NUFI-515583 format. One record per residue (C-alpha): residue number from 1; residue in three letters; chain; x, y, z. Coordinates in Angstrom, 2 decimals, padded with zeros to 5 digits, m for minus. Example, Ala and Ser with C-alpha at 12.3 -4.5 7.8 and 13.67 -1.06 7.14 Angstrom:
REM NUFI-515583
> 1,Ala,A,012.30,m004.50,007.80
> 2,Ser,A,013.67,m001.06,007.14
//
This chain:
REM NUFI-515583
> 1,Met,A,050.36,042.93,120.57
> 2,Ile,A,047.30,045.05,119.68
> 3,Phe,A,049.23,048.16,120.74
> 4,Val,A,052.21,047.31,118.53
> 5,Arg,A,050.03,046.53,115.52
> 6,Ser,A,047.98,049.69,116.06
> 7,Phe,A,051.11,051.82,116.30
> 8,Leu,A,052.57,050.28,113.15
> 9,Phe,A,049.30,050.83,111.31
> 10,Ala,A,049.18,054.50,112.38
> 11,Val,A,052.73,055.11,111.12
> 12,Val,A,052.20,053.35,107.80
> 13,Phe,A,048.70,054.77,107.25
> 14,Tyr,A,049.63,058.41,107.81
> 15,Leu,A,052.91,058.19,105.93
> 16,Trp,A,051.28,056.44,102.96
> 17,Ser,A,048.31,058.85,102.95
> 18,Val,A,050.47,061.97,103.02
> 19,Leu,A,052.79,060.74,100.27
> 20,Tyr,A,049.85,059.61,098.15
> 21,Ala,A,048.06,062.93,098.61
> 22,Ile,A,051.16,064.80,097.45
> 23,Ala,A,051.32,062.54,094.40
> 24,Leu,A,047.70,063.44,093.60
> 25,Val,A,048.35,067.18,093.36
> 26,Pro,A,048.73,067.09,089.53
> 27,Leu,A,045.27,065.48,089.33
> 28,Leu,A,043.76,068.70,090.66
> 29,Ala,A,044.05,069.92,087.06
> 30,Ala,A,042.74,066.66,085.56
> 31,Pro,A,039.13,065.49,085.03
> 32,Arg,A,037.18,064.73,088.20
> 33,Ser,A,036.86,061.06,087.21
> 34,Trp,A,040.63,060.65,087.47
> 35,Met,A,040.65,061.91,091.04
> 36,Leu,A,037.74,059.63,091.95
> 37,Ala,A,039.62,056.64,090.51
> 38,Ala,A,042.72,057.60,092.48
> 39,Met,A,040.70,057.91,095.70
> 40,Arg,A,039.08,054.54,095.00
> 41,Phe,A,042.55,052.97,094.90
> 42,Trp,A,043.57,054.75,098.11
> 43,Ser,A,040.42,053.55,099.91
> 44,Arg,A,041.11,049.96,098.97
> 45,Ser,A,044.74,050.30,100.00
> 46,Val,A,043.62,051.38,103.49
> 47,Asn,A,041.46,048.26,103.71
> 48,Leu,A,044.50,046.18,102.77
> 49,Leu,A,046.66,047.85,105.43
> 50,Leu,A,044.00,047.16,108.05
> 51,Arg,A,043.86,043.51,107.11
> 52,Val,A,047.60,042.89,106.89
> 53,Ile,A,048.72,044.94,109.90
> 54,Cys,A,045.74,044.93,112.28
> 55,Gly,A,043.87,041.76,111.39
> 56,Ile,A,040.77,043.79,110.49
> 57,Arg,A,038.75,042.75,107.46
> 58,Val,A,036.30,045.19,105.85
> 59,Glu,A,033.15,043.52,104.56
> 60,Ile,A,030.51,045.15,102.37
> 61,Arg,A,026.99,043.77,102.65
> 62,Gly,A,023.83,044.65,100.76
> 63,Val,A,025.73,044.90,097.50
> 64,Gly,A,022.45,044.89,095.60
> 65,Asn,A,021.53,048.14,097.36
> 66,Ile,A,024.72,049.98,096.36
> 67,Pro,A,023.42,052.75,094.10
> 68,Thr,A,024.41,054.22,090.80
> 69,Gly,A,022.94,057.50,089.63
> 70,Asp,A,022.01,060.52,091.71
> 71,Cys,A,021.08,059.83,095.32
> 72,Leu,A,021.89,060.56,098.95
> 73,Ile,A,023.96,058.14,101.04
> 74,Ala,A,023.23,058.28,104.78
> 75,Pro,A,025.75,056.21,106.76
> 76,Lys,A,026.03,055.60,110.47
> 77,His,A,029.11,057.54,111.58
> 78,Gln,A,031.45,055.94,114.12
> 79,Thr,A,034.95,056.46,112.75
> 80,Met,A,037.08,058.09,110.05
> 81,Leu,A,036.94,054.87,108.07
> 82,Asp,A,033.26,055.59,107.34
> 83,Val,A,034.46,058.29,104.95
> 84,Phe,A,037.29,056.33,103.39
> 85,Val,A,035.18,053.27,102.59
> 86,Gln,A,032.67,055.23,100.52
> 87,Phe,A,035.38,056.13,097.98
> 88,Gly,A,036.02,052.45,097.38
> 89,Val,A,032.36,051.46,097.04
> 90,Leu,A,030.58,054.33,095.28
> 91,Arg,A,031.23,055.28,091.67
> 92,Gly,A,030.63,059.03,092.00
> 93,Ser,A,031.02,059.88,095.69
> 94,Leu,A,031.09,063.38,097.13
> 95,Phe,A,030.56,064.54,100.67
> 96,Val,A,028.92,067.15,102.86
> 97,Phe,A,031.68,068.24,105.23
> 98,Lys,A,032.27,071.05,107.72
> 99,Lys,A,034.29,074.04,106.55
> 100,Glu,A,036.95,073.52,109.24
> 101,Leu,A,038.26,070.52,107.29
> 102,Leu,A,039.29,072.80,104.42
> 103,Ile,A,042.37,073.80,106.38
> 104,Ile,A,043.86,070.30,106.00
> 105,Pro,A,046.52,070.72,103.29
> 106,Ile,A,045.83,068.92,100.00
> 107,Phe,A,042.99,066.81,101.43
> 108,Gly,A,040.72,069.84,101.47
> 109,Trp,A,041.63,070.55,097.84
> 110,Ile,A,040.88,066.94,096.89
> 111,Ala,A,037.48,067.15,098.57
> 112,Leu,A,036.62,070.25,096.56
> 113,Lys,A,037.94,068.68,093.36
> 114,Ile,A,035.50,065.78,093.58
> 115,Gly,A,032.64,068.23,094.17
> 116,Ser,A,032.16,067.91,097.92
> 117,Ile,A,029.96,070.49,099.61
> 118,Val,A,031.31,072.66,102.42
> 119,Val,A,028.76,073.50,105.11
> 120,Asp,A,028.83,076.17,107.79
> 121,Arg,A,027.10,074.56,110.76
> 122,Gln,A,026.21,077.97,112.14
> 123,Gly,A,024.45,079.02,108.95
> 124,Gln,A,021.22,077.06,109.54
> 125,Ala,A,018.66,078.02,106.84
> 126,Thr,A,021.29,079.76,104.69
> 127,Ala,A,023.56,076.74,104.94
> 128,Leu,A,020.76,074.41,103.84
> 129,Arg,A,019.92,076.57,100.81
> 130,Asp,A,023.57,076.57,099.82
> 131,Met,A,023.83,072.79,100.24
> 132,Val,A,020.76,072.28,098.05
> 133,Arg,A,022.08,074.62,095.36
> 134,Arg,A,025.50,072.94,095.29
> 135,Ala,A,023.97,069.45,095.31
> 136,Arg,A,021.76,070.31,092.33
> 137,Glu,A,024.81,071.55,090.45
> 138,Gln,A,026.56,068.25,091.09
> 139,Phe,A,023.54,066.13,090.20
> 140,Arg,A,023.31,067.89,086.85
> 141,Leu,A,026.68,066.31,086.06
> 142,Gly,A,025.09,062.87,086.47
> 143,Asp,A,025.87,059.74,088.50
> 144,Arg,A,026.65,061.49,091.81
> 145,Gln,A,026.20,059.93,095.23
> 146,Leu,A,026.15,062.61,097.92
> 147,Val,A,027.24,061.26,101.30
> 148,Ile,A,025.85,063.02,104.37
> 149,Phe,A,026.20,061.64,107.88
> 150,Pro,A,022.76,062.12,109.48
> 151,Glu,A,024.17,062.58,112.99
> 152,Gly,A,026.72,065.11,111.80
> 153,Thr,A,029.55,063.75,113.93
> 154,Arg,A,031.01,060.47,115.09
> 155,Lys,A,029.21,058.49,117.79
> 156,Ala,A,030.48,055.59,119.88
> 157,Pro,A,028.90,052.22,119.11
> 158,Gly,A,025.65,051.87,121.00
> 159,Ala,A,025.44,055.57,121.93
> 160,Pro,A,021.96,057.17,121.80
> 161,Pro,A,021.28,058.41,118.24
> 162,Asp,A,021.05,062.12,117.51
> 163,Tyr,A,019.87,062.66,113.94
> 164,Lys,A,020.14,066.21,112.57
> 165,Pro,A,017.61,067.91,110.24
> 166,Gly,A,020.07,068.54,107.39
> 167,Val,A,019.51,065.17,105.73
> 168,Ala,A,015.73,065.70,105.79
> 169,Gly,A,016.11,069.10,104.14
> 170,Leu,A,018.22,067.67,101.33
> 171,Tyr,A,015.81,064.74,100.93
> 172,Arg,A,012.84,067.09,100.58
> 173,Glu,A,014.45,069.56,098.19
> 174,Leu,A,016.43,067.19,095.96
> 175,Glu,A,013.71,064.53,095.57
> 176,Val,A,016.15,061.62,095.22
> 177,Pro,A,016.29,058.28,097.04
> 178,Val,A,018.25,057.97,100.27
> 179,His,A,020.40,054.88,100.88
> 180,Pro,A,020.98,054.20,104.60
> 181,Val,A,024.20,052.46,105.62
> 182,Ala,A,024.71,050.59,108.91
> 183,Thr,A,028.06,049.72,110.47
> 184,Asn,A,029.90,048.36,113.50
> 185,Ala,A,033.16,050.13,112.55
> 186,Gly,A,033.62,051.92,115.88
> 187,Val,A,034.18,048.63,117.68
> 188,His,A,037.40,048.04,115.74
> 189,Trp,A,038.43,051.63,114.85
> 190,Pro,A,037.24,053.87,117.70
> 191,Ala,A,036.20,057.45,117.00
> 192,His,A,038.64,058.60,119.66
> 193,Gly,A,041.49,056.37,120.58
> 194,Phe,A,044.56,054.68,119.24
> 195,Leu,A,043.91,050.93,119.31
> 196,Arg,A,042.65,049.06,116.25
> 197,Arg,A,041.00,045.82,117.39
> 198,Pro,A,041.04,042.71,115.16
> 199,Gly,A,037.78,041.48,113.69
> 200,Val,A,035.40,042.26,110.85
> 201,Ile,A,034.16,045.78,110.10
> 202,Val,A,030.87,045.58,108.24
> 203,Tyr,A,029.22,048.25,106.11
> 204,Glu,A,025.72,047.21,105.17
> 205,Phe,A,023.86,049.10,102.46
> 206,Leu,A,020.18,048.96,103.38
> 207,Glu,A,016.97,049.21,101.39
> 208,Pro,A,016.72,052.72,099.91
> 209,Ile,A,014.05,055.17,101.03
> 210,Pro,A,012.17,056.52,098.01
> 211,Pro,A,011.57,060.26,097.59
> 212,Gly,A,008.28,061.88,098.50
> 213,Leu,A,007.73,060.93,102.15
> 214,Lys,A,006.71,063.47,104.77
> 215,Arg,A,009.61,064.75,106.88
> 216,Ala,A,008.60,062.99,110.11
> 217,Glu,A,008.02,059.67,108.39
> 218,Phe,A,011.30,059.93,106.50
> 219,Met,A,013.31,060.67,109.66
> 220,Arg,A,011.58,057.86,111.57
> 221,Leu,A,012.27,055.36,108.80
> 222,Leu,A,015.87,056.48,108.30
> 223,Gln,A,016.74,056.23,111.99
> 224,Glu,A,014.88,052.96,112.42
> 225,Arg,A,016.67,051.26,109.53
> 226,Ile,A,020.16,052.49,110.42
> 227,Glu,A,019.93,051.90,114.16
> 228,Thr,A,018.24,048.49,113.91
> 229,Ala,A,020.81,047.18,111.45
> 230,Ser,A,023.76,048.75,113.31
> 231,Asp,A,022.59,047.23,116.62
> 232,Arg,A,022.32,043.86,114.90
> 233,Leu,A,025.90,044.15,113.64
> 234,Leu,A,027.09,045.04,117.14
> 235,Ala,A,025.25,042.04,118.54
> 236,Glu,A,027.03,039.76,116.06
> 237,Gly,A,030.25,040.61,117.84
> 238,Leu,A,032.31,040.42,114.68
//
């Protein structure tokens, strides 16, 4: 039964997403806020498909910690859904994403339209300077929440953490708060695999980390908050 529901979800999800993306092409010439509103609707429609087809409910916790205004969002990354959900929760979301994703037709254009920042992972110091410059340009527009996954890539639930320095560099240079986000999403929507397992996917917005900490202390606190909360969600067995 899980296989059948997962297969049906995959068909409906990809068909709906492709058709919706095509319908959004005219918005590439419209104000950014229109595209963000359209992506917010799409995000919530994905949650609805998960619930109706797969028996997966998406729950948002820590609502009082969901930010407005300029900040960094640092979510645990276990599945594609970690990206989609942010559109539905944040008012002014944009993302740091690898340049290889630009080749995806239309979706790459949409990412650029909302102000997302393309990063060359091989660029190191040059890449960080470019990220900082682009982020400052976006923050000057006001009410922007820049999402960066601290581990850079998806990890299986419970896998040893591997936090990259990029988030610390942005934190130091941009001097804005960082909002960690914990999740158990990979239990129900694996990073690699076809099955979607029924249950509750939780995204928990945690207490923000204020600007101004030393790099080592910031990284320790960020990892501690995300991993502790994510482990707790896994232990709940939702």
